[in-house]
C-alpha positions as CSV (number, residue, x, y, z in Angstrom):
1,M,-6.8,28.8,5.2
2,S,-8.9,30.3,7.9
3,N,-8.4,29.3,11.6
4,M,-12.2,29.0,11.8
5,D,-12.4,25.8,9.7
6,L,-9.3,23.9,10.8
7,R,-9.5,20.4,12.1
8,T,-6.7,18.4,13.8
9,I,-5.9,15.3,11.7
10,F,-3.0,14.4,14.0
11,D,-2.8,15.4,17.7
12,G,0.9,15.6,18.7
13,A,0.1,15.2,22.3
14,D,-2.0,12.1,21.8
15,G,-0.1,10.5,19.0
16,G,3.3,11.5,20.1
17,I,4.5,12.5,16.7
18,S,7.6,14.6,16.4
19,E,8.0,17.7,14.4
20,S,9.8,15.8,11.6
21,E,7.0,13.2,11.4
22,A,4.5,16.0,11.3
23,Q,6.5,17.6,8.5
24,E,6.3,14.3,6.6
25,I,2.6,14.1,7.1
26,K,2.2,17.7,5.9
27,A,4.3,16.9,2.8
28,L,2.2,13.8,2.0
29,L,-1.0,15.8,2.2
30,E,0.3,18.7,0.2
31,A,1.6,16.3,-2.5
32,N,-2.0,15.2,-2.8
33,G,-3.4,18.7,-3.1
34,I,-4.4,19.1,0.5
35,S,-3.3,22.2,2.4
36,A,-2.0,21.5,5.9
37,V,-0.5,23.5,8.7
38,L,1.5,22.5,11.7
39,A,0.7,23.9,15.2
40,N,2.4,23.5,18.6
41,D,0.5,25.0,21.5
42,T,3.5,24.7,23.8
43,P,7.2,25.6,23.6
44,L,8.0,22.0,24.6
45,A,9.0,20.2,21.4
46,S,8.7,16.9,23.2
47,I,5.0,17.4,23.5
48,G,4.5,16.9,19.8
49,V,3.1,18.9,16.9
50,D,-0.4,18.9,15.6
51,V,-1.2,18.6,11.9
52,L,-4.3,20.5,10.8
53,V,-6.4,20.6,7.6
54,T,-9.6,22.3,6.6
55,G,-12.8,20.7,7.6
56,Q,-13.5,20.4,3.8
57,D,-10.3,18.4,3.3
58,Y,-10.5,16.3,6.5
59,S,-12.1,13.1,5.1
60,R,-9.8,13.1,2.0
61,A,-6.8,13.7,4.3
62,K,-7.7,10.7,6.4
63,Q,-8.0,8.6,3.2
64,V,-4.6,9.8,1.9
65,I,-2.9,8.9,5.1
66,A,-4.6,5.5,5.3
67,E,-3.6,4.7,1.8
68,A,0.0,5.8,2.5
69,R,0.2,3.6,5.6
70,A,-1.2,0.6,3.6
71,A,1.3,1.1,0.8
72,G,4.2,1.1,3.2
73,P,7.6,2.9,3.3
74,A,8.7,1.9,-0.2
75,A,5.8,3.6,-1.7
76,A,6.4,6.7,0.4
77,E,10.0,6.9,-0.8
78,A,8.9,6.5,-4.4
79,A,6.4,9.3,-4.0
80,Q,9.0,11.5,-2.5
81,R,11.4,10.9,-5.4
82,D,8.6,11.6,-7.9
83,L,7.8,14.9,-6.1
84,E,11.5,15.9,-6.1
85,D,11.7,15.1,-9.8
86,R,8.7,17.3,-10.6
87,M,10.2,20.2,-8.6
88,K,13.4,20.2,-10.7
């Protein structure tokens, strides 16, 4: 993934998401075939962590996140269990 085509899907400073929340978003995207990276421009962990995807994947990533939010926590837990089962 080239730095030239990365877009911020979540801005840690604006959204106030923690590193663990950013990791969850990254895992969700990757489970749906979307590469994502985490970035933190400051050494202050409390500022938050950005989640970035390629410009090509940006719209699809937004859709995946919206669908996950609509499905709620139970669906997220089921998806996580399914992913863990596939990794065994």
